[in-house]
N, C-alpha and C positions, 0 to 999 in steps of 0.2 A: 591534476589539473594542473597546464603549462600553463608559462602566463601568455602566452597568444593566446589561448583563448577564452583564461579571463577577460583579456583588454579587449577580444572580440566579445563578452558577454557584456560587458563595461558599454560598451559604447552603443551600440544595436540598446533604442528605443526599446521599450514595453510599453506593450497601452494594455493596462486596464481597468475595466468596467467596474465604476466606483457604484451604481445601481445596481448590482447581477439581479440575471432572470431569475421572481422565484412562480416560474410555473417548470421548473425543471421536476419529474417526475419523482423520480428518489428523495427528491429535499420534501417533495409533498407526502411521501410515505414515512421518511423518517418522522416529522413534523409530528405524526397520527401517533408513533408508534413512543415516541417517548413525553409526549402530552406539550411540544411549544416550550420545553423550556430555553432563555438564555443562553447562549454559546458562550460564557461565562463562566456558567455550574460548573462545578464540579462534576470528573464524570460518576456513574453508578453502573449496574451490571447489565442495565438497558444501551449502554453504551458500548461495554467489553462486547455482548451478544452483536452487535452490529456492529462490531470493527470489521469484519474482513468481508462485506456488501460496501461497507464505507474507502474502506480500501478497492476493492473490486473498481468501483464508479468512479473514483481520481483518478484511477489505471487508464478506464475507458473515456473518463472525459482529453486525459492530455491526451491521447489517442485524436480527439476528433479535432485538436488542437490546433491551428496554424504557428504555431510560433513556436513549435515541440520539431525540432530535428530527426530526420529520418531514421536514424537510427537508434535514437531513443527510443521511439516510435515502437521500431521493432526488441525492442524489451520489453515494454509495456505489453507488445503483445503476446512474448510468450510465458508473462505472469497474468495474464487475462484467460491466454488458454492451456495452461494449469491448472485456473482453478474453475472452470469451469468441463475438463477434463472428465469422464470417467477415471478415467485409471489416476490412482494417487499411491503414493509409498505409501502413507495411513490410510486404509480404506473407511470412509464413515459406517458401512457398514455394517464393517464386522467392529470398531472401535469406538462407534457411536460419536460423542463429542468432538474424544481425543482425534476426531477424524477431522478435521480443521488444522489444526494444528501444522502436518505441512502445508497448507495452501497459506498459511497466517508469512509461514519461514519463507518461504517463494516470492508472496507478492510485498514480503518487508526486503529482503536484496534486491528483487527488481525494483519498487522507488527509490531501495537507499541510488541504486545506482541512476535513475533516470531524473531524481533530483537534486545530484549532482551538478548535473548539466543544463540544468533548470532554472530559468530567472524567479524565486524565490513566488513574490508576489504573483504569476504567474500561478506555482501549484494553489497558494491559500484560497485563490479565486473557483476553485474548479472542489475546494473538501466542503462537504458537506456534514462533517463527521466535532464531535462536541472538542472545544477545543481547535489550539494550532494544529496545521494541520504535520509542517515541517515536527513539531516537538512529537506530534504522536508516533508520526515517521522512526524518527528519532525513540523513543521509547522500543517503539517493536524492533527493530530491529538493532537494539542494543539488545532484547530478551535474546533472539532469534540465535543471535553470535554465541552466545551464552549458552543458553541449550544446547545446539551443535558441538560444541568446545568441548564441553561435556559427556553431550550425550550419544554422540557421531564414534570416537573413540572404542565405550562400553560394546555399542550397538559392532561395530566394525569385527575384535575381539572372540564376539559371539561366534558372529559369521563364519569368522577362520576355523574358531575351537569347532564349530559342526563337521567342516568340511573335510578333518582329520580322522 
């Protein structure tokens, strides 16, 4: 990030709602699914299963936030569009639960890009998942990058060898 952009980010005041709305639909649904555990408890299988919806809801909320720049909203829209699109790199109908992996990778890449240009407290104010939003996004992004860097060359070599 350029120095000018950092200064602009630091100069703009960020308004954070100290008592966020409790009436958000996904927050209520998630509370029913996980049993209303405190946010500081360690993650479990339920949190892993809810990772894709949590990340998608975060992007949708960032899309609606007036504090987010238009360019970042465009990136977020691409991520949400990929998740809701029936066309996937790994189709869920054929590969079952593995079909979610490409959605998580695209969402983590999108969020990684958007979060780097948005004040961290704005992101945290929209997070419904377990733990800190930024830590979760960072872990998922690192995992996605490691999978891509390991698996993509193997996949490309298979595709190229079949073409010969």
